[in-house]
N, C-alpha and C positions, 0 to 999 in steps of 0.2 A: 421433698428435699428440705433439709434443715436450713434455717435462716443464717446467713453469715454474721460474724461479729460486727459490731458497730465501729465506724472509724474513730469514734470517741475513745475507744480502747487503745488507740495507737500511741506510740512513744512520741509522736509529733505533736507539737503545741498548736492548738486551734486548727485542726486538720480540715474542718468543714466551714470555717469562718462563722461559726455559730455565736461568736462574741458580737457579731454585727459590725466588726471592723477588722483591721489588719493586725490585731494583736498577735505577736509571735512571728510576724513577717516583716521584712525590710524592703522598702520600695526605692527605686531610682527612677529618675525622669518623672513624667506626669501621666503615663498610660493608665495607671491603676489608682490614681487619686479618686476617691469617692466611688470606687467600683464595687464595693461590697453592698449587696442589695438583697431584699426579700421578694423582689418581683418574680412571679411565677411565669410571666411571659414578657415579650419584648415590645408590646404595643401594636405592632403590625402582624403579629402571629402568636402562636402558642405551641408548645410550652417547653421551658427549659428541662422540666422533670428533675430538678435538683433534689439532693438529699437534705432532709431537715428544712430549716427556714431560710437560711442565708446562703449565698454563694458569691463568687467573684465574677462579675460580668464586665469584661474589658471595655465594653462600649459605654457603660453607664457614666463614667467620669467625664469623658470629653469626646466621645465618638470614635471614629477610626483614625483621626490624624495624630493624636499624641503617641509618643513612644516611651519605652521604659522597661523596667523589670520589677518583679517582686519575688523575694527569696525567703524561704522558711528558715527558722532557727535550725541549727544542726540537730539531728536525731540519730540515735543508734539503731541500726537495722537488727531487729530481733524476730522471734516467731518463725514463720514459715520462710522468711527471706523473700517474700513476694511484695511488690509495691504496686498499687493500682490507683488510678486517678480518674475522675470524670472530667472530660475535655470536650469543648465545642468551640465554635467561632470560625475564623477564617482559615483557609488552606494555604500554607506557605511554609514548606519544610525548613527554609533557611532563616526566615525572619520572624516567624510566628509559631511558637511552640511551647510546650511544657516539658521540662527535662528533669531527670534524676541525675544528680551530679555528686562528685566527691567534694571535699571542703575546698580544694584548690580550683574548683570550677570545671573539672574534666567531665564531659557529658558521658554518662553510661548508657542512658536510654532517653529517647524523646518521642513526642507525638504532636502533630499539628491538628488543626480542626478540619472540618469537611465542608466549609461554607454553609454551615447549618448551626443554629443556636441550640438545638436539642442535644443534651449531653449524651456521650457514649463512654463506656468504661474501657480504659486501656490498662492492661496488666503487664508488668515487667518482672522477669525472673532475675532477681539480684542475689541469689543464694551465695554466690562466690564472695559477696561483700558482707556476709553475716558478721555482726560484732563491730563493723566499721561505722564511723560517723558520716552521714550523707546529708544532702539538702534536696529540696524541690525548688525549682526556679521556673517562673513563667516569663517568657521573653516576647516582647512586642516591639519589633523594629519596622513594622509595616505601616504605611500611612494611607494607602488607597482604600478602595472598597473592600469590605470584609477585613479591614486592618485592625482586628482586635482578637484576643484569645480569652476564653473563659475557663474557670477552674473551680472544682468543688470536690469534697469528700475524698481526701487523700487517705489511703488505707495502707498502713505499714505493718508488714508481718502477719496479716490477718487472712489473706486469700490462700486457698489451697495451692500447693505446688503442682505444676503440671504433671500429668501422667506421662511417663516416658513414651507411651504409645501414641501420644498426641503431638510429638515433636514434628515440626514442619507442617502442621495443620493450621489453617486460618479458622476454619469452622468444621464441626463434625456432629452430625445427628445420627444416633444409633437406634432411636425409636424403641428404647428398652422399657418404657413406662408400662405399656400394656393396658392403660386406662387413663381417663382424664382428658382434659381439653387443652393440654399444653405438652410440649416436648422439650427436653433440656438439651441445649447445645453444649457439648462436653468441654470445649476449649474455654469458653467463658463461664460455664456453669449457670448460664441464665436460661430462663424458661421462655419459649416462644409459643404464642397462641396457635391453636389448631382451629381454623374455621370449619364449621360443620353445621348443616342445616338444622339438626336436632339439638344443638347446644342450647338454643332457645326456641323450642318447638312451638308451633301454632296449634296444630290439630291433635297432638298426642303428648304424653309426658316427655320431658327431656331425656336424652340418652347420649352416651359418649360417642365419639367418632369410632370408626370400624377397626378397632385393634384386633389383630389376629392372636389366637391363643398361643402361648409359648410352648415350644417343644424342643427338648434338649437336642434331639437329632438334627434340628435345623440349623444348629450352630449360630453364626452371627446373624442369620436371617430369622431367628426365633422371635416371634412377637412383632412382626412388621406392621406397618400401618397401611390399611386399605383406603386408597383415595377413590371416592365414589364416582368421580368423573364430572361432577358439576358443582359440588358444594364443599369439597374438602381441600384445604391447602394450609400450609404453614407460612407464617409471616415473621420476618426478622427486620426490624427497622433499619433504614439506611444508615443511621448514625451508629448502629451497633456493629456494622459489618466492615471489616478491614480486608480488602481484596488486594493482593499484590498486583503491581502494574507491569513488571518486567518478566513475567513468567508465572504460569499457574497450571494446576491440574484439577479437574472436577471428576469425581468418581461417584457412582451410585449403582446399587443393585435395583433392578426394576423387573416387574412382571406385568406387562400390559394385559388388561382383560380384553380390550378391543381397541381399534384404532379409529381416530376421528377422521372426518372428511378433509380437514385442513383448511378451514375458512380463512380467507385473505392470505393464503399461502403460509400461514403461521403454524409451527408445530405445537403439539401438546407439551407444555413445559414440564420437565422433570425438576430442574432447578434453574432459576434465572434471576438476574438483577440487571435488567436491560431497558434501554431506550433506543431501539434500533434506528428510529428515524433520526436521532441525533448522533448515531454511530457511537453509542456509549454502552458499557457494561458487557455482560456475557450471558449466554443461554445454552443450556443442554436440553434438548427436547426430541420428541418422537413425532414424525410426520405421518403422512398417509401410508397405509399398508406396511407400517413398521419401519420405514426408513428414518433413521435417527440422525441427528446433526448437532454440531457444536459451533457456536459463533462468538466472536470477540469484536468489540467496538473500540476504536482507537481515538475517537473524536473526529477524525478526518475520514475514516472509512469503516466498513463492516466486513470482516473476514469470516467466512462460514465454510465448513466442511461437512459434507453428508456422505453416508456410506452408500455403496451400491446396493441394489435390491437383493443381491446374493448375501449381503450381511445384515439384512433387515431383521428386526426382532420378530419372534413368533408369539402370537397371542397365547396367554396361559402358561408361559414358561419364564423362569428367572433368567436374567442375563446380567453380567457385570459390565458396565459401561465406564469408559475413561476417555475424557477429552483433554488433550495436552496442548497448551499454548506455550510455544518455545521460540520466542523471537531471536534468542541467541543462535538457534539452529535454523531460523527462517522457516518454521513449519508450524502447522496445526495438525495434530495426529490423533486419530481415533482408534480405540481398541475395544473389542468385545471379548469377554472371557479371557483376557490377557493377550489376545492376538491382535496385531495391527491389521486394520481393515480399510483405512483411508488416510490420505495425507494430502495437504495442500500447502503450497509455498506462500510465504508472507514476507514482507520486508523485515530485515533484521533490526530496523529502527522502530518497528511497531511496539507501542506500549498501550496497555489497557487503560481506557479512560472510564473511571467509575461513573455509573449512572446513579444519580441521587434519587433512587426509588427503592422501595423495600426489596429485600431478597425474598423470593417466594419459592416454595417447594410445592409443585403440583398445579400451579396456576400461572398463566402467562401475565407478564406485567402490562401488556397492552392487548387484551383479548378482543376478538370479534364478539359482537353481541347478537344473540338470536332472539327474535320476538320481543325486543326491547327489555328482556329480562335475564336471559341466560348467557353468562360468559362461557364461550367455548375456548378451544385451544388449551384445555385442561387435561391433566393426566387421569386415566382411568385404569386402576390396578394397584399393585403393591409397590411400595418404595421402601428401601432400607439402606442403611450404611451410606449416607450422603456425606461426602468429604470434599472440602476445598483445600488443596495444598498450596503452600506459599511459594512453590517452585514448580518448574516443569520437570516432571518425572521422566526418567529414561525408560526405554522399552523394558529393560531388565527389571526396573523398579515396579512398573505396572504389572508385569507378569508375576513378580514376587508377591505383590499385594493381592492379586487374584488367587494365587496358590495358597497364601496364608489363610484366606477366607475358606477356600475349598477344604482345607485340612480340618476345619471345624465342623464339617458336615459328616453325618454318619456314613461310613463307607467311602468317604471322599467323593460323593456324588451330589450334584446340585439338587436340593430338595424340591419336592412338588410345590407348585405355587397354589396354595389353598385359598381360593377366593370365590367360591360358589356364592351366588346371591342369596342372602339370608332374609327370609320374609319377616323374621322376628323384629327387625329394626322398625317396623311399622306398628308394633303392638301398642294398643291403646288408641289408634287413630279412629275417631268416631265416625268417619265417613268412608273409610276403605272397606269394601265388601269382604266378607269372610268366607262365603261359600260359592260366590260367582267367581269364575276363573279370572285371575289377574296375573300379570307378569310378576315374577318375584321381586323385581325392582323397576322403578323408572317408567318408561313410556311403553305403551302398547297401543296399536290400533287393531285393525281387524284380525281375528283368528281366521285361519284359512287352511286349505289343503287337508281337511280331516280325512283320516283313513284308518281302517281297521286291519291289522295284520296279526295273524296267529292269535286272535282273541283279544288283542290289546288295541285300544284306540289311541292314535297319535294325533296331536293337534299342534299346528304351527301358528305363529302369529307375528305380525309386524312389531319389531322391537328396536328401541334405542337403548342400549345398555349404558350410555354415557349420561343420561339424565332424562327428566320427565318432559321432553319436548320432541317434536318430529325432526329427525335428522339422523344420519348414520344408520340407515335402516338395515336390519338383518332379520333372519328368521329365528325367533325363539321357538322352543320345542318343549312339549310336555306329553306325558303318557298316562293313561288311565285304564283300569279294567272295568269301570262301571259308569263312565261318562260324567261322574260328579266328584270323585276324589282323584286328584291329579298330583303327579310327581314331576318336579322340574328336572329338565335335562339340559346339557350344554347347548349353546347356540348351534343350530344345524347348518345354516348357510350365512356367510358374511361376505361383504365386498372384498374382493381379492385381486391383487395385482396380477396382470397377465391372464385373467379369466374373462368370461363373457360379461361379468358383472362387477367392474371395478368401482362403480359409484353407488350401488344400492342393489339390494335383493328384495324386490317388492312382491306383492301378493301373487298367489298362484293356486294351483290345484294339485291333485295327486291321483294316481291310479296304480294298478298292478300290471306288470309287463307279461309277456307270453309265458314266462316261467313262474308267475306268481310273486315276483319280486317287486316291492314298491318303487315307484318312480315319482319324482317331484317335477312339476313344470312351474317355472317361476318367471316373474317379470324381471328381466336383466337390465339394470341401470348402467348406461355407459354414456357419459356426457360428451364424449368425443364424437358421437354419432348422432345423426338425426334420422328418425326420432331417437331419443335416448332411451326408448323402451322397446324391448323385443322379448322373445320367449326363449329361456334357457331350460336345460334339463339336468337333473341330478339323480344319482343312484347311491344307495348305501354302500359304504366301503366294505362292510361285513354283513351281508344279508341274514346271517344266522344270529346276529346280535339281537336279542329280544327287545332291546331299547332303541336299536337303530340310531346310535349316537352319532356316528361319523358319516358324512355325506361328501360325495365328490361331484363337482360340476363336469358335465360333458364339455369338451373343448370348443365346440362351435354352437352357435345359435340354432334353434330348431324351427322357429317361426319368426319372420320379420315382416313389418308392414311396408308396403310399397304405395306410392302415391296414386298408382293407376288401378287400384282395386275396383272392380265393378260393383257398385252399390246401387245401380239403377240409372235409367236414362235421366240426363240433366242433373246428375248428382255426382258428388265426389266424397271419398272418405276423408274424415278429418285427420289429416296427416300430422303425426306427432303425438296423437293420443291412441295408445295401443297397449293395453295392460290387463292384468288379472286373468290369466288363462284358467279355464275350468275344463276338466277332461273326464271322460267316461268311455266305457267300451260296450259295444253291442255286437254280438257275433264275432267276426274277425276284424272288426274295424274300431279304431279309436276316433272319438269325436272331440273336438276342442272348440270352446267358445272364448273369444277375446273381446274385451270391452273396448268400444271406440265411439265415434260419432259420425254423422252424415251431414253434409252441407250441399247446397245447390252449387252448381259450377261457378256461380258468381260470389259464393262465400257466405250465403245466408244459412243459418243453422236450421236443419230439418229436425234433428233429434238424435238421441243416443241410439246405439246399435250394439248387437252381439254378433261378431263375425264368426262364421262357422268354417272349420277346417276338418279334414279327415286324414287318417294315416293308417298304414298297415304295420308300422314298426316303431312308432313314437318319435322318430327322428326326422322323417321326411313327411311333410304335411302339404296337403293340396287344398287350396282355397275353394269353398263352395258358394260363398255369397253371404249376405246378411241373413241371420236367422229371423230377425225382425228389426224394424226401424221405428223409433218413437216419433211422436208429434209434439215437439216442444212448444209450438205456437198454440195448439189447442190445450195442452196440458203442461204449463210452464214448470211445474214442480218435478216433472220427470227428467229434466236436465238436458243439456246439449251433448253430454257424454254419459254412457252407461259404464259403471264400474262393477266388478265382481258379479258378472252374470252367472246365475246358478240355475241349473236346469235339471229337475229331479222328477222321477216317476211318482205318481200318486194313485195308481191303480188303472183298471181297464173299465171302459164303459159297457153298456149293454150290448153294443155291437162288437165288443172284443178289441176296440181300438185302445192303444196305449195313451193314457192321459198323463200329462206332465204339467208342472208349474214352472214358469220362468220368473225368477226374482232378480231384480236389478237395484243397484245403488246409484241414484242419480248424482251426477257431478256437474258443476257449474263453472267451468274455466272462464266463461265470459260474464259471470254474475247472473242473478244477484246472489250475494253471499248469505242473505237471510234464509235461503232454502238449503244451504250446504249442511251436510252431515246431520240430517234429520229424518230421512224417509227411506223406506224400501217399498217399491211398487212391484206388483206381480200381475201376471196373466195366466189363466188356465186354458188348456186346449189339448188338441190331439197331435201326436208326433208319429210321423212315418219315417223310420230310420232308413228304409230302403230308398225312398224318394228324396231323403234329406229335406223333408217338408214339415214345417210347424204351422198348425192352423189354430190360432187362438180363438176362443169362443167369442170374444169381443175385442176390439182394439182399445176399449176403455180401460185405462189402468186402474187398479185397485190398491188402496193403501193397506199394507199388511198390519202395521202397528200404529196406533193413534197418539203415541206419547212423545214424539219428537226426539227420541233418543235411541231408537232401534235402527241400526245401520249395518252395512258391511256383511251381507250374507255370504255363507259358503256352505257346501253340503257334501254328503256322502250317503251311500246306501250300505248298511251294515249287514252282518250275517243273519240277522233276523228279518231281513228284507225291508227294514225301516228306512225311509228317506229322512235323514237328520239334517238340521240346519243350525249352524252356529252364527253368532252375530257379535258386533261390538256395541256396547252400550256407552254412547258418548257421555262423558261426565259434564261437559259444557261448563267448565270452571275457568276462572281467569288464569293467565299465565303466572301471575304472582302466587295464586293458590297452588298451581302445579309445583312451583318451586318450593313453597313452604311445606307442601304435603310430601313431595319426593316421589310421587307416582301420578300416572294419568291413565284414565279409562280402564274398563274391564269388559269381559264378555258377558253376554246374556246367557241364561240357561239354555242348554241344547233343547231344541223342539223337534217334534215328530210331525211330518206332514201327512195329510190324509185327504181323501176325496169325500166331500159331503154328498148326501143324497141329491141335493140340487145341482151337483156338479162343481160347486165352488170349492175353494181350498179350505180345508180344516187343519188346525194345528193345535198342539198342546205340549206342555213340557214332557220330557221323557219320563217314563214311570220310575226310573232309577232315582229321581229326586227324593223319593221316600226314604232312601238309604241315608239321607242327611238328617233325618229326624233323631232327636236326642230324647230318649226316655219315653214315658207315657205322655199322651196329649195333655196340654195345659187346660184345655177345655174340650168337651165333646158333647154337643147337643145333637141328638138323633131323633127327637120328636118335635113336632111343630110347637113353636113358642112365639111369644110376642117380642117385638124389638125391645121393649122396656125390660122384660124378664131376662132376655139375652144380655142386655147391657149391664144388668145387675151382676151377672156372672162374669162379665168381662172386666169389671171395675178394677180388679186386683191383678190383671194380666198386663205386664209391661214388657216391652222388648223391641229391638230393632234387628233381630235375626230370627224371623218367624216365618212359618208357612200357615196360611189361613185358607181353609177350604170351606165354602159355604154356598148354600142355595137359598135364594130369597124369592118368595112369591110376591108379585107386585101388590096384590090386593087393591086398595083404594088410593094408594100413593101415586102422585105424579112423578116425584123424584125420590129415589131411595138408593142406599148403598152403604159404604163403609168408610169411616175416617181412620187413618193410620198415622203413626208418628204424631200423636195428638198430646198436647200438654194438658195438665189437669184442669186448667181454667179455660181451655179452648183458645188460648192465645195463638197457638201454632197447631197446624195439622194439615194433612193432605187428604183430599176427599175423592174417593172413587165413587162415581155415581152413574145411575141410569136415568135418563130423561125420557119417561114413557111417552108423553105427547109428541116429542120430537123423534122418538125411536133411536136415541143415540146413547152410546157408551162414552164416558168421559172422565177426565181427571181435573180437579180444581186445585191449582197450586198457589192461589192468591195469598194463602196464609201458611205455606209450607216452610217458609224461612229460606233465604237465599244467601246464607253465609258462604261466600266464595264463588257463587254462581256468576257466570259471565253475563247472564240475562238479568237486567234490573227488574223486569216484570215477568214473572213465571207464567202467569195467565192460566187459561183454561184450554185444554185440548180435547177434542171429541170427534166421533165419527159414527156412521150408521151401524146398528146392530139390531136384529130382530130377536125378540124373546122367544124362548121355546116353551110353548104352553103357558105363557105368562110368567115364566120363571127365568131368573138370572143366576147362573152358576158361575162362581168366581174361584179361581185358584190364584191366591195372592202370595207373593214372596217378598218379604222385607229383608233387606240385607244392608244394614247401615244406611248409606245414601241411596241405595237401589230400591226401586219399587217396580215389581212386575205383576201385572194382573191379566189373567187369561180368562176370557168370557165365553162360555158356551162352546168351548173348543173351536171357536170361529175367528175371534178377533182378540187383540191384546193391547195393553198399554204398558209401555216401558218408559219409566220416568225417573227423575232424581229429586231428592229433597235434601237440603242442607240446613236443618234447624239450628237456630241460635241457642235455644234452650236445652239444657242437659236433661230436662224431664219430659221432653217430647217423645214419649215412648208408649202412649196408650192407644187402645182400640175402642171404637164406638160405632155402633150401627145407627142409621137414621132412616126415617120414612114412616110417617104416620099411616097406619093401616096395612103396612107390609108384614108379611108372615115369614118367620125364620123357619125354613123346612129342615135345615141341618147346618151345623157349623162345628168345625174342628180346628184347633190351634195347636201347632207343634213348635217347640224350640228347635232351631237348626244348628247343626255342627259346622265345622270348617272343611273347606275343600282339601286341606292337607292332612286331616285327621286320619 
């Protein structure tokens, strides 16, 4: 936008008091004696934001008590016929104002202050007086608190005449810019800042807010702004906002991407300038499950109208909203797409009381705060065409406004709301993995319910599309043909009004029904029930859709926890913890495990459990008892509750008995938090489906991964007969880092389970990871060589998206292994090591760098591993902050590193006397390539 002409070009003498005195102005009384000042602030606050150096501060000469006037010399109205002034100070329409007058003193236009010293610009349309001589007068007849008026930068004939289409509008944002970090309010032609997390990015290059590409067929909705749900909002200063008090209409086109939970009963604000506790201002917002509302504060009361559920908004679709405050009619009325949907009676004496807070689009003026960091009650989705009218529109006018917009759309149909989450907004993030599965935006925790249907792998995951924090959980969805390249699909299941899961759709499992159609079993969140966790079921709307995009929840719960479940003599089930169903079929019977806990009848924790159910039809389930119960006293890290029980076949033993592995995610609702979100424990044993009996080889739990970041297992058996496990790799970053990064957590690589010759569980990454290799190997050592010679060949290889496959023979070394993400001077680096005397595999992160990590001391993590013929074979995967190392297809280390240094990209072997049997290094591509 071009800069407007300066007030110095005006026909008015001394229009901005830049002479430092009242030259060109005539004063009466004493109110303005000595009031021309160059002060930028008022001593107890800041700032006037005056134009130029000097301005007229009515308080400077003698405080609030004096009275008087100051009047300009006559000037001839020329140019555009518009006159504008900067005004601030006290609010009093009758005794305290700045006015545009004729020479005989007749007031043509006037404006008072807002009980605020910060200037706001007021613009008057005086075109009917072009060529006439006029004056500007400041009047101060008020003597109490705020009994002064301030004036600066009078502009005569310089401002643009209003667009006829803006008649009757107080403010109007059309979001037509398509780029940049500000948006122009069309009535005032002033730019308002757009807050966005990557305006000043911490972990990546700066990038603009999420403007939608312009398309002519979208009409007035072309090039809307996408509000990301946690960091995007528009701010207009209170002093710049003129809101009518005796009637108003707020209009906006919105397309919600998802709906918030509604913390503290507050809606996600579309546009608001409110202090509801003080009964001041107004608010248009969207509440739970799409129920939207409009509220007005009168100073004495707050009047609010909400639509019925039948008029709720639909996620992913545009809708035109209008809220009309009409005290002359005694009503607040709501309209969607031009049709009236709600009305509430109000007193005819009601008048809006302005809230002296900024007008915000997309953010609540008084939001609830999550985790001390995230403001919620924020809009998530597209907003366009925000208008505040200076009057209460009639039903006919609202309908006409809607029809006017519709006529701009191709074919007269409301366009598609294009707001798929775009992964490119994170380009350049030095810590965000590139080939490990991540949610396209924001928060994910465990991936779950993996299933293969018609050759395609479907993966679901816990997802909050509103921001990178746990809340508002739904099921994200992605599809792959090879387990390593994934394509994002729309959210599969979301909390829905009137469903079995109004408050959350939490983790679950999947299977095929009797017709081979996939079925999802999920943890249904309903805070009106106890427990608020039960098991629901969903089926695809169109089973022939290869992407299985749409799912429909079964209308009733299929499994619920009761307090009297038999979990053994002297024991009781931990009532209230009942989640994460895992399901499979054997013969004509489906089996279901649900995570829970067991206590003594006196309430002492016994340990976690996986409760077993069976069914012949997937909707009617019979309780069989606990598959197994943990011992939290003997093994504290196994938790008081087991989450995500995963029970997968790994082969048959010599006697032909089915061998299975039980994997669990320990949970610690009673503490200590130091063990939370770090471990997966497993047991291997035999399973007799007919007898419903699981016999573990030992009750001793074994740790699957030694890195403190591998959690949340889920599994499936694919058409190759492979038992596959997916996991969540905790990033263990601070909440501030999650905010600044805009994403949280990612999946580990899918692994394949097997039975080792000794009967223990073996596992390794799926063979498909090789499809991520880019080009020829960066290094390929196939003959025995020394560590020194190998390091010489490694010296020029740098990277943080690599696959390293190597076999080391211990030789005479006590400790040997590989340093990754190493800086040239060894100031930073992460060490993967084998301690031969101790027989342990470990990772040393004491020099990894912990930029953004929640842990101040990253420490050393390790666990037992027996070498194979004196050799250590490692499959190491580096993916920005992710480090995964699989050792001898038996144990693994999943860990994170957040180096401070940009050059921490090197590789180096260590171990005097160790022999390098083989080593290959590949560059890795992205999961979306």
